[in-house]
C-alpha positions, -999 to +999 in steps of 0.1 A: +140+215+146+147+185+125+120+162+110+130+134+133+127+156+164+094+170+152+081+134+147+091+126+182+073+156+196+042+147+176+043+112+190+044+125+225+013+146+218-006+115+205+005+094+234-012+117+258-043+124+237-062+094+252-056+105+287-066+141+280-098+130+263-106+107+292-101+134+318-122+159+299-150+134+291-152+125+328-153+162+337-180+172+313-201+140+316-198+133+354-181+159+375-198+190+362-233+176+361-230+162+396-218+195+410-245+215+391-273+192+404-260+192+439-257+230+442-290+236+426-308+211+448-290+223+480-296+260+475-332+253+466-339+230+495-325+253+522-350+282+517-378+258+510-373+240+543-370+273+561-402+289+548-419+261+528-423+286+500-419+272+464-409+306+451-380+307+476-370+272+465-371+282+429-349+314+433-326+296+457-322+267+432-316+293+404-289+309+425-273+275+431-274+267+394-256+300+385-230+294+413-224+260+400-220+273+365-194+298+377-174+272+397-176+245+371-167+270+343-136+281+362-126+245+369-131+235+333-110+264+320-082+256+345-083+219+334-082+228+297-052+251+304-034+224+325-038+197+298-028+218+268-005+201+244+020+229+243+026+225+280+039+190+276+061+199+247+076+226+268+082+202+297+099+176+275+121+203+259+131+216+293+142+181+303+162+176+270+178+210+275+188+199+310+209+171+295+233+196+280+236+175+248+263+184+222+250+198+189+232+172+169+227+148+197+191+158+202+183+142+169+199+110+181+178+111+213+146+116+192+155+088+168+162+064+197+130+073+215+109+067+183+127+034+178+118+023+213+080+028+206+078-005+187+103-025+208+089-039+241+124-048+252+132-011+254+101+002+272+071-006+293+039+013+300+021+017+333-003+039+352+005+061+382-020+055+410-019+073+443-042+094+465-040+124+442-032+107+409-055+081+393-046+063+361-020+089+348-002+072+319+035+068+323+063+048+307+099+039+312+122+038+282+157+025+279+175+032+246+211+024+237+223+057+250+195+072+273+171+062+301+138+081+303+108+082+327+078+099+311+046+109+329+058+111+365+069+143+384+088+160+369+069+150+338+100+140+318+133+127+332+162+119+309+195+104+317+225+102+294+240+069+302+275+078+290+277+103+319+268+077+345+293+057+366+268+040+390+231+032+394+216+025+428+181+015+440+165+032+470+132+038+487+117+064+510+084+071+527+062+099+513+033+116+531+006+123+506-023+146+515-055+154+498-076+184+507-114+186+501-138+214+507-141+205+544-119+175+548-083+165+546-070+130+543-034+116+543-016+084+537+020+072+538+033+058+505+066+042+497+084+057+467+108+032+451+136+050+433+165+046+409+194+069+415+219+078+388+254+090+398+275+109+373+312+103+366+321+139+375+308+139+410+343+142+425+349+173+404+319+188+420+329+178+456+301+153+459+306+122+481+292+087+473+267+091+501+253+124+488+221+125+468+222+111+433+225+135+404+192+123+389+165+100+402+134+082+389+106+073+413+079+045+411+051+038+436+054+001+427+085-019+437+077-044+409+079-017+383+110-001+398+127-035+398+117-041+362+134-009+351+164-017+373+168-051+357+167-035+322+194-011+333+215-039+348+214-060+317+223-031+294+248-011+314+262-033+342+263-002+364+236-012+389+253-017+423+227-039+441+190-044+446+195-048+483+181-019+503 
């Protein structure tokens, strides 16, 4: 791994540090204490109201406290594992590998991504907010040779612009559900997309109406249109914003 590529990976780690710290701080300072207090009080009140015996309330509360410790401890470990730095390095590397770049071009990608950090004309930052995602940091980056969406799902999406013959906007309805302990809620969201169509589609027996080779999704039409306008000005490959 070259020094340029390593510097890029280091930057990606720093970029997410604030988000990781915020999530962990919220978990340790708010979520875990609330759950611990609730379970302790609940398991203490149930036997007390049944027999009006303070001893039963004490042992019931003690049981609730240890139950909360087990549940919160497991949740904390899962969260730490899910937010580990090595995971995001791996996801970025997988996305880069998926480009199938020629030897040496990974360094070019890394150099262009680093150069875009200080150039607001090449990138914009935003937060992903939906029913299951609150304040997740994301950014769209357009370098001279690549387009990138970082922070969405999948976590990293890279497009090599030299491979693209056409770019089209789109939108679709998504049903998002959230499950709680005893409840389930749902809402319909609109996902605004940018579809990238490669030059070799005919060689792969793909028709113009088939799905794009790569797509980037935004829950905000304004953000999608901003990225689309950047692509239009640089590449001239955007077909139309009409949907």
